[in-house]
PyMOL commands that place a pseudoatom at each C-alpha (Angstrom):
pseudoatom trace, name=CA, resn=UNK, resi=1, chain=A, elem=C, hetatm=0, pos=[203.934, 161.906, 251.281]
pseudoatom trace, name=CA, resn=UNK, resi=2, chain=A, elem=C, hetatm=0, pos=[203.886, 158.527, 249.232]
pseudoatom trace, name=CA, resn=UNK, resi=3, chain=A, elem=C, hetatm=0, pos=[207.614, 157.844, 249.564]
pseudoatom trace, name=CA, resn=UNK, resi=4, chain=A, elem=C, hetatm=0, pos=[209.807, 154.470, 250.018]
pseudoatom trace, name=CA, resn=UNK, resi=5, chain=A, elem=C, hetatm=0, pos=[213.002, 153.419, 250.122]
pseudoatom trace, name=CA, resn=UNK, resi=6, chain=A, elem=C, hetatm=0, pos=[214.413, 149.500, 249.195]
pseudoatom trace, name=CA, resn=UNK, resi=7, chain=A, elem=C, hetatm=0, pos=[217.671, 148.125, 249.569]
pseudoatom trace, name=CA, resn=UNK, resi=8, chain=A, elem=C, hetatm=0, pos=[218.269, 145.262, 247.537]
pseudoatom trace, name=CA, resn=UNK, resi=9, chain=A, elem=C, hetatm=0, pos=[221.735, 143.470, 248.374]
pseudoatom trace, name=CA, resn=UNK, resi=10, chain=A, elem=C, hetatm=0, pos=[223.315, 140.152, 246.144]
pseudoatom trace, name=CA, resn=UNK, resi=11, chain=A, elem=C, hetatm=0, pos=[226.436, 138.557, 245.053]
pseudoatom trace, name=CA, resn=UNK, resi=12, chain=A, elem=C, hetatm=0, pos=[226.365, 140.703, 242.026]
pseudoatom trace, name=CA, resn=UNK, resi=13, chain=A, elem=C, hetatm=0, pos=[224.731, 144.227, 243.088]
pseudoatom trace, name=CA, resn=UNK, resi=14, chain=A, elem=C, hetatm=0, pos=[224.251, 146.400, 246.310]
pseudoatom trace, name=CA, resn=UNK, resi=15, chain=A, elem=C, hetatm=0, pos=[221.798, 148.853, 245.671]
pseudoatom trace, name=CA, resn=UNK, resi=16, chain=A, elem=C, hetatm=0, pos=[219.622, 151.490, 247.216]
pseudoatom trace, name=CA, resn=UNK, resi=17, chain=A, elem=C, hetatm=0, pos=[216.600, 153.501, 245.700]
pseudoatom trace, name=CA, resn=UNK, resi=18, chain=A, elem=C, hetatm=0, pos=[214.361, 155.556, 247.457]
pseudoatom trace, name=CA, resn=UNK, resi=19, chain=A, elem=C, hetatm=0, pos=[211.601, 157.495, 245.805]
pseudoatom trace, name=CA, resn=UNK, resi=20, chain=A, elem=C, hetatm=0, pos=[208.621, 160.091, 246.425]
pseudoatom trace, name=CA, resn=UNK, resi=21, chain=A, elem=C, hetatm=0, pos=[206.021, 160.286, 243.847]
pseudoatom trace, name=CA, resn=UNK, resi=22, chain=A, elem=C, hetatm=0, pos=[204.572, 163.640, 245.198]
pseudoatom trace, name=CA, resn=UNK, resi=23, chain=A, elem=C, hetatm=0, pos=[208.183, 165.212, 244.480]
pseudoatom trace, name=CA, resn=UNK, resi=24, chain=A, elem=C, hetatm=0, pos=[209.542, 167.710, 242.108]
pseudoatom trace, name=CA, resn=UNK, resi=25, chain=A, elem=C, hetatm=0, pos=[211.845, 166.150, 240.051]
pseudoatom trace, name=CA, resn=UNK, resi=26, chain=A, elem=C, hetatm=0, pos=[215.105, 166.123, 242.475]
pseudoatom trace, name=CA, resn=UNK, resi=27, chain=A, elem=C, hetatm=0, pos=[217.465, 163.003, 241.152]
pseudoatom trace, name=CA, resn=UNK, resi=28, chain=A, elem=C, hetatm=0, pos=[220.812, 161.804, 242.652]
pseudoatom trace, name=CA, resn=UNK, resi=29, chain=A, elem=C, hetatm=0, pos=[221.824, 158.629, 241.043]
pseudoatom trace, name=CA, resn=UNK, resi=30, chain=A, elem=C, hetatm=0, pos=[224.940, 156.760, 240.349]
pseudoatom trace, name=CA, resn=UNK, resi=31, chain=A, elem=C, hetatm=0, pos=[224.995, 153.365, 239.162]
pseudoatom trace, name=CA, resn=UNK, resi=32, chain=A, elem=C, hetatm=0, pos=[228.188, 153.358, 237.246]
pseudoatom trace, name=CA, resn=UNK, resi=33, chain=A, elem=C, hetatm=0, pos=[226.800, 152.891, 234.191]
pseudoatom trace, name=CA, resn=UNK, resi=34, chain=A, elem=C, hetatm=0, pos=[226.635, 156.688, 232.701]
pseudoatom trace, name=CA, resn=UNK, resi=35, chain=A, elem=C, hetatm=0, pos=[223.966, 156.283, 229.989]
pseudoatom trace, name=CA, resn=UNK, resi=36, chain=A, elem=C, hetatm=0, pos=[221.859, 154.170, 232.592]
pseudoatom trace, name=CA, resn=UNK, resi=37, chain=A, elem=C, hetatm=0, pos=[222.685, 157.642, 235.207]
pseudoatom trace, name=CA, resn=UNK, resi=38, chain=A, elem=C, hetatm=0, pos=[221.407, 159.822, 232.164]
pseudoatom trace, name=CA, resn=UNK, resi=39, chain=A, elem=C, hetatm=0, pos=[218.338, 157.652, 231.673]
pseudoatom trace, name=CA, resn=UNK, resi=40, chain=A, elem=C, hetatm=0, pos=[217.169, 157.584, 235.439]
pseudoatom trace, name=CA, resn=UNK, resi=41, chain=A, elem=C, hetatm=0, pos=[217.905, 161.549, 235.827]
pseudoatom trace, name=CA, resn=UNK, resi=42, chain=A, elem=C, hetatm=0, pos=[215.025, 162.041, 232.414]
pseudoatom trace, name=CA, resn=UNK, resi=43, chain=A, elem=C, hetatm=0, pos=[212.572, 159.459, 234.019]
pseudoatom trace, name=CA, resn=UNK, resi=44, chain=A, elem=C, hetatm=0, pos=[212.795, 161.422, 237.472]
pseudoatom trace, name=CA, resn=UNK, resi=45, chain=A, elem=C, hetatm=0, pos=[212.646, 164.875, 235.860]
pseudoatom trace, name=CA, resn=UNK, resi=46, chain=A, elem=C, hetatm=0, pos=[210.177, 164.264, 233.426]
pseudoatom trace, name=CA, resn=UNK, resi=47, chain=A, elem=C, hetatm=0, pos=[207.904, 162.168, 235.727]
pseudoatom trace, name=CA, resn=UNK, resi=48, chain=A, elem=C, hetatm=0, pos=[208.300, 164.786, 238.904]
pseudoatom trace, name=CA, resn=UNK, resi=49, chain=A, elem=C, hetatm=0, pos=[209.347, 161.911, 240.506]
pseudoatom trace, name=CA, resn=UNK, resi=50, chain=A, elem=C, hetatm=0, pos=[212.295, 162.264, 242.879]
pseudoatom trace, name=CA, resn=UNK, resi=51, chain=A, elem=C, hetatm=0, pos=[214.674, 159.717, 242.784]
pseudoatom trace, name=CA, resn=UNK, resi=52, chain=A, elem=C, hetatm=0, pos=[217.606, 158.174, 244.768]
pseudoatom trace, name=CA, resn=UNK, resi=53, chain=A, elem=C, hetatm=0, pos=[219.832, 155.413, 243.716]
pseudoatom trace, name=CA, resn=UNK, resi=54, chain=A, elem=C, hetatm=0, pos=[223.349, 154.079, 244.266]
pseudoatom trace, name=CA, resn=UNK, resi=55, chain=A, elem=C, hetatm=0, pos=[224.502, 151.176, 242.694]
pseudoatom trace, name=CA, resn=UNK, resi=56, chain=A, elem=C, hetatm=0, pos=[227.588, 149.249, 243.041]
pseudoatom trace, name=CA, resn=UNK, resi=57, chain=A, elem=C, hetatm=0, pos=[227.736, 146.119, 240.781]
pseudoatom trace, name=CA, resn=UNK, resi=58, chain=A, elem=C, hetatm=0, pos=[229.879, 143.363, 239.086]
pseudoatom trace, name=CA, resn=UNK, resi=59, chain=A, elem=C, hetatm=0, pos=[231.001, 145.639, 236.294]
pseudoatom trace, name=CA, resn=UNK, resi=60, chain=A, elem=C, hetatm=0, pos=[233.904, 143.849, 235.393]
pseudoatom trace, name=CA, resn=UNK, resi=61, chain=A, elem=C, hetatm=0, pos=[231.672, 141.202, 234.112]
pseudoatom trace, name=CA, resn=UNK, resi=62, chain=A, elem=C, hetatm=0, pos=[229.112, 143.610, 232.171]
pseudoatom trace, name=CA, resn=UNK, resi=63, chain=A, elem=C, hetatm=0, pos=[226.370, 145.828, 232.848]
pseudoatom trace, name=CA, resn=UNK, resi=64, chain=A, elem=C, hetatm=0, pos=[223.710, 143.098, 232.747]
pseudoatom trace, name=CA, resn=UNK, resi=65, chain=A, elem=C, hetatm=0, pos=[223.380, 142.549, 236.602]
pseudoatom trace, name=CA, resn=UNK, resi=66, chain=A, elem=C, hetatm=0, pos=[223.476, 146.038, 237.365]
pseudoatom trace, name=CA, resn=UNK, resi=67, chain=A, elem=C, hetatm=0, pos=[220.912, 147.582, 234.702]
pseudoatom trace, name=CA, resn=UNK, resi=68, chain=A, elem=C, hetatm=0, pos=[218.508, 144.469, 235.994]
pseudoatom trace, name=CA, resn=UNK, resi=69, chain=A, elem=C, hetatm=0, pos=[218.815, 144.761, 239.471]
pseudoatom trace, name=CA, resn=UNK, resi=70, chain=A, elem=C, hetatm=0, pos=[218.197, 148.494, 239.331]
pseudoatom trace, name=CA, resn=UNK, resi=71, chain=A, elem=C, hetatm=0, pos=[215.249, 148.308, 237.543]
pseudoatom trace, name=CA, resn=UNK, resi=72, chain=A, elem=C, hetatm=0, pos=[213.630, 145.653, 240.448]
pseudoatom trace, name=CA, resn=UNK, resi=73, chain=A, elem=C, hetatm=0, pos=[215.022, 147.917, 243.261]
pseudoatom trace, name=CA, resn=UNK, resi=74, chain=A, elem=C, hetatm=0, pos=[213.353, 151.142, 241.730]
pseudoatom trace, name=CA, resn=UNK, resi=75, chain=A, elem=C, hetatm=0, pos=[209.778, 149.324, 240.915]
pseudoatom trace, name=CA, resn=UNK, resi=76, chain=A, elem=C, hetatm=0, pos=[210.187, 147.536, 244.351]
pseudoatom trace, name=CA, resn=UNK, resi=77, chain=A, elem=C, hetatm=0, pos=[210.462, 151.620, 245.589]
pseudoatom trace, name=CA, resn=UNK, resi=78, chain=A, elem=C, hetatm=0, pos=[207.764, 152.610, 243.473]
pseudoatom trace, name=CA, resn=UNK, resi=79, chain=A, elem=C, hetatm=0, pos=[205.147, 149.888, 244.519]
pseudoatom trace, name=CA, resn=UNK, resi=80, chain=A, elem=C, hetatm=0, pos=[205.744, 150.164, 247.873]
pseudoatom trace, name=CA, resn=UNK, resi=81, chain=A, elem=C, hetatm=0, pos=[205.261, 154.081, 247.417]
pseudoatom trace, name=CA, resn=UNK, resi=82, chain=A, elem=C, hetatm=0, pos=[201.662, 153.707, 245.626]
pseudoatom trace, name=CA, resn=UNK, resi=83, chain=A, elem=C, hetatm=0, pos=[200.449, 150.925, 248.744]
pseudoatom trace, name=CA, resn=UNK, resi=84, chain=A, elem=C, hetatm=0, pos=[197.023, 149.759, 248.247]
pseudoatom trace, name=CA, resn=UNK, resi=85, chain=A, elem=C, hetatm=0, pos=[196.608, 152.009, 245.305]
pseudoatom trace, name=CA, resn=UNK, resi=86, chain=A, elem=C, hetatm=0, pos=[193.779, 154.228, 246.420]
pseudoatom trace, name=CA, resn=UNK, resi=87, chain=A, elem=C, hetatm=0, pos=[192.934, 157.693, 244.767]
pseudoatom trace, name=CA, resn=UNK, resi=88, chain=A, elem=C, hetatm=0, pos=[195.365, 157.001, 241.352]
pseudoatom trace, name=CA, resn=UNK, resi=89, chain=A, elem=C, hetatm=0, pos=[194.462, 157.947, 237.523]
pseudoatom trace, name=CA, resn=UNK, resi=90, chain=A, elem=C, hetatm=0, pos=[196.035, 154.274, 237.302]
pseudoatom trace, name=CA, resn=UNK, resi=91, chain=A, elem=C, hetatm=0, pos=[196.170, 154.804, 233.696]
pseudoatom trace, name=CA, resn=UNK, resi=92, chain=A, elem=C, hetatm=0, pos=[198.554, 156.940, 231.772]
pseudoatom trace, name=CA, resn=UNK, resi=93, chain=A, elem=C, hetatm=0, pos=[200.028, 157.109, 228.171]
pseudoatom trace, name=CA, resn=UNK, resi=94, chain=A, elem=C, hetatm=0, pos=[202.599, 159.279, 226.027]
pseudoatom trace, name=CA, resn=UNK, resi=95, chain=A, elem=C, hetatm=0, pos=[203.939, 159.408, 222.387]
pseudoatom trace, name=CA, resn=UNK, resi=96, chain=A, elem=C, hetatm=0, pos=[207.390, 161.515, 223.435]
pseudoatom trace, name=CA, resn=UNK, resi=97, chain=A, elem=C, hetatm=0, pos=[209.747, 162.590, 220.135]
pseudoatom trace, name=CA, resn=UNK, resi=98, chain=A, elem=C, hetatm=0, pos=[213.167, 163.508, 220.304]
pseudoatom trace, name=CA, resn=UNK, resi=99, chain=A, elem=C, hetatm=0, pos=[214.653, 164.646, 216.991]
pseudoatom trace, name=CA, resn=UNK, resi=100, chain=A, elem=C, hetatm=0, pos=[213.472, 161.788, 214.328]
pseudoatom trace, name=CA, resn=UNK, resi=101, chain=A, elem=C, hetatm=0, pos=[212.720, 158.892, 217.392]
pseudoatom trace, name=CA, resn=UNK, resi=102, chain=A, elem=C, hetatm=0, pos=[208.895, 158.907, 218.183]
pseudoatom trace, name=CA, resn=UNK, resi=103, chain=A, elem=C, hetatm=0, pos=[208.618, 156.245, 221.165]
pseudoatom trace, name=CA, resn=UNK, resi=104, chain=A, elem=C, hetatm=0, pos=[204.754, 155.314, 223.117]
pseudoatom trace, name=CA, resn=UNK, resi=105, chain=A, elem=C, hetatm=0, pos=[204.727, 154.272, 226.677]
pseudoatom trace, name=CA, resn=UNK, resi=106, chain=A, elem=C, hetatm=0, pos=[201.154, 153.175, 227.769]
pseudoatom trace, name=CA, resn=UNK, resi=107, chain=A, elem=C, hetatm=0, pos=[201.184, 152.593, 231.811]
pseudoatom trace, name=CA, resn=UNK, resi=108, chain=A, elem=C, hetatm=0, pos=[198.190, 150.615, 233.932]
pseudoatom trace, name=CA, resn=UNK, resi=109, chain=A, elem=C, hetatm=0, pos=[199.292, 150.721, 237.546]
pseudoatom trace, name=CA, resn=UNK, resi=110, chain=A, elem=C, hetatm=0, pos=[197.442, 147.214, 237.568]
pseudoatom trace, name=CA, resn=UNK, resi=111, chain=A, elem=C, hetatm=0, pos=[199.481, 145.107, 239.758]
pseudoatom trace, name=CA, resn=UNK, resi=112, chain=A, elem=C, hetatm=0, pos=[199.267, 143.235, 237.143]
pseudoatom trace, name=CA, resn=UNK, resi=113, chain=A, elem=C, hetatm=0, pos=[203.015, 143.035, 235.943]
pseudoatom trace, name=CA, resn=UNK, resi=114, chain=A, elem=C, hetatm=0, pos=[203.256, 142.554, 231.798]
pseudoatom trace, name=CA, resn=UNK, resi=115, chain=A, elem=C, hetatm=0, pos=[205.764, 143.887, 229.532]
pseudoatom trace, name=CA, resn=UNK, resi=116, chain=A, elem=C, hetatm=0, pos=[204.649, 144.750, 225.821]
pseudoatom trace, name=CA, resn=UNK, resi=117, chain=A, elem=C, hetatm=0, pos=[207.915, 145.397, 223.915]
pseudoatom trace, name=CA, resn=UNK, resi=118, chain=A, elem=C, hetatm=0, pos=[207.921, 146.971, 220.524]
pseudoatom trace, name=CA, resn=UNK, resi=119, chain=A, elem=C, hetatm=0, pos=[211.414, 148.074, 219.766]
pseudoatom trace, name=CA, resn=UNK, resi=120, chain=A, elem=C, hetatm=0, pos=[213.996, 147.769, 216.942]
pseudoatom trace, name=CA, resn=UNK, resi=121, chain=A, elem=C, hetatm=0, pos=[217.322, 149.580, 217.835]
pseudoatom trace, name=CA, resn=UNK, resi=122, chain=A, elem=C, hetatm=0, pos=[219.719, 150.515, 215.028]
pseudoatom trace, name=CA, resn=UNK, resi=123, chain=A, elem=C, hetatm=0, pos=[222.689, 150.329, 217.313]
pseudoatom trace, name=CA, resn=UNK, resi=124, chain=A, elem=C, hetatm=0, pos=[224.092, 147.256, 219.480]
pseudoatom trace, name=CA, resn=UNK, resi=125, chain=A, elem=C, hetatm=0, pos=[225.664, 149.908, 221.883]
pseudoatom trace, name=CA, resn=UNK, resi=126, chain=A, elem=C, hetatm=0, pos=[224.555, 153.248, 222.925]
pseudoatom trace, name=CA, resn=UNK, resi=127, chain=A, elem=C, hetatm=0, pos=[227.841, 154.544, 224.823]
pseudoatom trace, name=CA, resn=UNK, resi=128, chain=A, elem=C, hetatm=0, pos=[229.590, 151.664, 226.189]
pseudoatom trace, name=CA, resn=UNK, resi=129, chain=A, elem=C, hetatm=0, pos=[225.834, 150.059, 227.356]
pseudoatom trace, name=CA, resn=UNK, resi=130, chain=A, elem=C, hetatm=0, pos=[224.316, 147.367, 225.093]
pseudoatom trace, name=CA, resn=UNK, resi=131, chain=A, elem=C, hetatm=0, pos=[220.708, 148.330, 223.825]
pseudoatom trace, name=CA, resn=UNK, resi=132, chain=A, elem=C, hetatm=0, pos=[219.330, 144.730, 224.598]
pseudoatom trace, name=CA, resn=UNK, resi=133, chain=A, elem=C, hetatm=0, pos=[219.549, 145.489, 228.378]
pseudoatom trace, name=CA, resn=UNK, resi=134, chain=A, elem=C, hetatm=0, pos=[216.504, 148.596, 227.804]
pseudoatom trace, name=CA, resn=UNK, resi=135, chain=A, elem=C, hetatm=0, pos=[214.518, 145.532, 227.565]
pseudoatom trace, name=CA, resn=UNK, resi=136, chain=A, elem=C, hetatm=0, pos=[215.820, 144.492, 230.882]
pseudoatom trace, name=CA, resn=UNK, resi=137, chain=A, elem=C, hetatm=0, pos=[215.316, 147.502, 232.667]
pseudoatom trace, name=CA, resn=UNK, resi=138, chain=A, elem=C, hetatm=0, pos=[211.577, 148.155, 231.740]
pseudoatom trace, name=CA, resn=UNK, resi=139, chain=A, elem=C, hetatm=0, pos=[211.033, 144.338, 232.015]
pseudoatom trace, name=CA, resn=UNK, resi=140, chain=A, elem=C, hetatm=0, pos=[212.445, 144.221, 235.527]
pseudoatom trace, name=CA, resn=UNK, resi=141, chain=A, elem=C, hetatm=0, pos=[210.482, 147.696, 236.570]
pseudoatom trace, name=CA, resn=UNK, resi=142, chain=A, elem=C, hetatm=0, pos=[207.575, 146.957, 235.413]
pseudoatom trace, name=CA, resn=UNK, resi=143, chain=A, elem=C, hetatm=0, pos=[207.639, 143.453, 236.651]
pseudoatom trace, name=CA, resn=UNK, resi=144, chain=A, elem=C, hetatm=0, pos=[208.666, 144.701, 240.636]
pseudoatom trace, name=CA, resn=UNK, resi=145, chain=A, elem=C, hetatm=0, pos=[206.389, 147.866, 240.543]
pseudoatom trace, name=CA, resn=UNK, resi=146, chain=A, elem=C, hetatm=0, pos=[203.252, 145.863, 239.473]
pseudoatom trace, name=CA, resn=UNK, resi=147, chain=A, elem=C, hetatm=0, pos=[202.551, 147.686, 236.213]
pseudoatom trace, name=CA, resn=UNK, resi=148, chain=A, elem=C, hetatm=0, pos=[201.382, 146.446, 232.591]
pseudoatom trace, name=CA, resn=UNK, resi=149, chain=A, elem=C, hetatm=0, pos=[203.753, 148.435, 230.292]
pseudoatom trace, name=CA, resn=UNK, resi=150, chain=A, elem=C, hetatm=0, pos=[203.433, 148.957, 226.509]
pseudoatom trace, name=CA, resn=UNK, resi=151, chain=A, elem=C, hetatm=0, pos=[206.822, 150.580, 225.042]
pseudoatom trace, name=CA, resn=UNK, resi=152, chain=A, elem=C, hetatm=0, pos=[206.875, 151.231, 221.603]
pseudoatom trace, name=CA, resn=UNK, resi=153, chain=A, elem=C, hetatm=0, pos=[209.588, 153.194, 219.088]
pseudoatom trace, name=CA, resn=UNK, resi=154, chain=A, elem=C, hetatm=0, pos=[207.308, 154.098, 216.286]
pseudoatom trace, name=CA, resn=UNK, resi=155, chain=A, elem=C, hetatm=0, pos=[210.069, 154.994, 214.361]
pseudoatom trace, name=CA, resn=UNK, resi=156, chain=A, elem=C, hetatm=0, pos=[214.014, 156.375, 214.725]
pseudoatom trace, name=CA, resn=UNK, resi=157, chain=A, elem=C, hetatm=0, pos=[217.292, 156.201, 213.281]
pseudoatom trace, name=CA, resn=UNK, resi=158, chain=A, elem=C, hetatm=0, pos=[219.451, 156.904, 216.222]
pseudoatom trace, name=CA, resn=UNK, resi=159, chain=A, elem=C, hetatm=0, pos=[219.071, 154.360, 219.435]
pseudoatom trace, name=CA, resn=UNK, resi=160, chain=A, elem=C, hetatm=0, pos=[220.354, 157.049, 222.054]
pseudoatom trace, name=CA, resn=UNK, resi=161, chain=A, elem=C, hetatm=0, pos=[217.648, 159.131, 220.769]
pseudoatom trace, name=CA, resn=UNK, resi=162, chain=A, elem=C, hetatm=0, pos=[215.289, 156.104, 220.664]
pseudoatom trace, name=CA, resn=UNK, resi=163, chain=A, elem=C, hetatm=0, pos=[216.173, 155.185, 224.048]
pseudoatom trace, name=CA, resn=UNK, resi=164, chain=A, elem=C, hetatm=0, pos=[215.961, 158.437, 225.671]
pseudoatom trace, name=CA, resn=UNK, resi=165, chain=A, elem=C, hetatm=0, pos=[212.688, 158.864, 224.186]
pseudoatom trace, name=CA, resn=UNK, resi=166, chain=A, elem=C, hetatm=0, pos=[211.394, 155.691, 225.652]
pseudoatom trace, name=CA, resn=UNK, resi=167, chain=A, elem=C, hetatm=0, pos=[212.670, 156.834, 229.229]
pseudoatom trace, name=CA, resn=UNK, resi=168, chain=A, elem=C, hetatm=0, pos=[210.594, 160.363, 228.839]
pseudoatom trace, name=CA, resn=UNK, resi=169, chain=A, elem=C, hetatm=0, pos=[207.704, 158.769, 227.265]
pseudoatom trace, name=CA, resn=UNK, resi=170, chain=A, elem=C, hetatm=0, pos=[207.451, 156.260, 231.014]
pseudoatom trace, name=CA, resn=UNK, resi=171, chain=A, elem=C, hetatm=0, pos=[208.145, 159.492, 232.756]
pseudoatom trace, name=CA, resn=UNK, resi=172, chain=A, elem=C, hetatm=0, pos=[205.080, 161.163, 231.250]
pseudoatom trace, name=CA, resn=UNK, resi=173, chain=A, elem=C, hetatm=0, pos=[202.560, 158.378, 231.666]
pseudoatom trace, name=CA, resn=UNK, resi=174, chain=A, elem=C, hetatm=0, pos=[203.301, 157.484, 234.937]
pseudoatom trace, name=CA, resn=UNK, resi=175, chain=A, elem=C, hetatm=0, pos=[203.367, 160.961, 235.792]
pseudoatom trace, name=CA, resn=UNK, resi=176, chain=A, elem=C, hetatm=0, pos=[199.541, 160.874, 234.775]
pseudoatom trace, name=CA, resn=UNK, resi=177, chain=A, elem=C, hetatm=0, pos=[199.104, 156.927, 236.050]
pseudoatom trace, name=CA, resn=UNK, resi=178, chain=A, elem=C, hetatm=0, pos=[200.491, 157.871, 239.807]
pseudoatom trace, name=CA, resn=UNK, resi=179, chain=A, elem=C, hetatm=0, pos=[198.482, 161.237, 240.073]
pseudoatom trace, name=CA, resn=UNK, resi=180, chain=A, elem=C, hetatm=0, pos=[195.587, 161.698, 242.777]
pseudoatom trace, name=CA, resn=UNK, resi=181, chain=A, elem=C, hetatm=0, pos=[192.161, 161.562, 241.160]
pseudoatom trace, name=CA, resn=UNK, resi=182, chain=A, elem=C, hetatm=0, pos=[190.487, 164.521, 242.257]
pseudoatom trace, name=CA, resn=UNK, resi=183, chain=A, elem=C, hetatm=0, pos=[187.468, 163.380, 240.903]
pseudoatom trace, name=CA, resn=UNK, resi=184, chain=A, elem=C, hetatm=0, pos=[188.128, 160.514, 243.020]
pseudoatom trace, name=CA, resn=UNK, resi=185, chain=A, elem=C, hetatm=0, pos=[190.465, 160.670, 245.932]
pseudoatom trace, name=CA, resn=UNK, resi=186, chain=A, elem=C, hetatm=0, pos=[189.868, 157.568, 248.164]
pseudoatom trace, name=CA, resn=UNK, resi=187, chain=A, elem=C, hetatm=0, pos=[189.093, 154.849, 245.725]
pseudoatom trace, name=CA, resn=UNK, resi=188, chain=A, elem=C, hetatm=0, pos=[190.437, 152.265, 244.390]
pseudoatom trace, name=CA, resn=UNK, resi=189, chain=A, elem=C, hetatm=0, pos=[190.073, 152.618, 240.722]
pseudoatom trace, name=CA, resn=UNK, resi=190, chain=A, elem=C, hetatm=0, pos=[188.971, 149.190, 239.784]
pseudoatom trace, name=CA, resn=UNK, resi=191, chain=A, elem=C, hetatm=0, pos=[185.086, 147.562, 239.706]
pseudoatom trace, name=CA, resn=UNK, resi=192, chain=A, elem=C, hetatm=0, pos=[186.986, 144.750, 241.871]
pseudoatom trace, name=CA, resn=UNK, resi=193, chain=A, elem=C, hetatm=0, pos=[187.761, 147.683, 244.823]
pseudoatom trace, name=CA, resn=UNK, resi=194, chain=A, elem=C, hetatm=0, pos=[191.073, 146.206, 245.011]
pseudoatom trace, name=CA, resn=UNK, resi=195, chain=A, elem=C, hetatm=0, pos=[194.618, 146.514, 242.685]
pseudoatom trace, name=CA, resn=UNK, resi=196, chain=A, elem=C, hetatm=0, pos=[195.957, 143.385, 244.349]
pseudoatom trace, name=CA, resn=UNK, resi=197, chain=A, elem=C, hetatm=0, pos=[199.091, 140.944, 243.122]
pseudoatom trace, name=CA, resn=UNK, resi=198, chain=A, elem=C, hetatm=0, pos=[195.906, 138.603, 241.940]
pseudoatom trace, name=CA, resn=UNK, resi=199, chain=A, elem=C, hetatm=0, pos=[193.721, 141.107, 240.572]
for i in range(1, 199): cmd.bond("trace and resi %d" % i, "trace and resi %d" % (i + 1))
show_as sticks, trace
zoom trace
């Protein structure tokens, strides 16, 4: 089983995260940010990656540190669980609707971190969460996990729907990308023969 757990402790946050890439979408998430919990539950359920996250952050200041550091911790766990990335499909993409909103997410488990972000929210907040923080979460996650990640809201009017379609899109794209390729189960999916931090 491809599993990993990490702990990230700073003066701003204390976070533990665990993943099982070969899970069934079980989750136990508590960040202190209700809407972020909801999004991480969607990520787990629709990727079939089991996810446990416990975060204790400086929410009395704002939600920025907890949001970003949660992305980092989950990303680190995904990176560790992927190991040398041999045998994975590597690429995944999803086009996911939620009512009037439509998001496109494309992922490459390249170990070359990059986030392309084409999202324009229509409201500054969803619940108590600033919508600008979704960019921070996706950037932190892509960087820590070693993913090239493209996220685009094709269209939408409701910021809740837009955010949820992005997280569900990430889930479905990850589900494809981290799956074991039945035609090449032990092969690194690169002509270099390695998916390294430098390659």
